[in-house]
N, C-alpha and C positions, 0 to 999 in steps of 0.2 A: 418501464416503471422509472420514476424519478429517483434520483440519488437519495433524497430524504426518506422516501418510503422504503427503499431497500436497506438503508442504514438502520432504520428502526426495526427491521426484521432480523438484523444480525445480533448474535449474543453479546452481552456486555463483556467488556474486557477490563481486567484488573491490572494495576501497575501504574507507575509514574511516567515511564519512558519505554520505548521499544527501540533497541539498538539493532541496526542492520549492518551486517558484515559481508564482505565479498569473499571470494574463494581463498585468498591469501590470509584471511582472518583480519583484514584491515577494516576498520569502522568506516562505513560509507555514509551513514546518516543516523540521526536520532530523531524519533518522532515522539513528541511529548503528548501526554494525555492531559491536554490543557485547552482552554478556549482558542479557537483558530486552527487547531490540529487534532482535536479529539476525534473528529470523524475519520481522518486518515489513520489515527492510532487504532481505532476500532476495526477498520477495514483490513489493515495490515495484520493485526493480531488474529483476526478471523482467518485470513489466508494462510498465515504461518501455522496456525493450529490445524487447519484442514489438510494442507499439503506438506507440512513439515519444513518447508522453505518457500521463499518467494521465487518459484521457478516459472517456466514458460506458461504452464497451465494455470498457476496461481495468478500470474500477471494478466493473462487474458481474462480470467474471471474478475479480477480487480478493475480492469478497464470497463467491463460491463457493469459492475457495481457503481462505479463513478458516473455512469450514464451521461447526462448532459454536460457534466464537467469534463468528461473525456474529450468531447468535441471542442470545447473551449480551450483545453490544453493543447490540442493539435493546432488550433488556429492561433494560439498565443503562447509559444514556447517560453518557459520560464515562469509563467504566471502560476502554475500548479506543480511545484517540484515533486510532490509525492505521487502525482499521476505521471509526470514526465519520466520518472525513474522506471515506470512499468513498461514503457514503449519498447526499449531495446531488449528487455528481458522477454517480453511476449514474442519478439521477433527472433528469439533463439540465443540471446545474450546470456551471460553467466547468471546463475541463481544467487540469491542473497539468503543468508541465514538471519534469524531474528531471535533476540532474547530480551526478556524484560529486565529492567533495571529500576 
């Protein structure tokens, strides 16, 4: 299934920003609910709600949700930072917590 189709099936997410923090509580990233990042905001909000954190299982599902964009991110590191962030987590890296701001 294409990313756009999967994205449309996800629940709506409320909030202006999603703040991601690492194990030490250090802010790793902020994803805005704004044009250009609203899709990632929705994906990460869904994953955080379902899994309680962005852990290996959540990251693996996220990579599946991003569908064709995941392959583009693998081929072009840095082009899709919100997808790039999921690769090491899915491979067993440290989980991220998420909170709305």
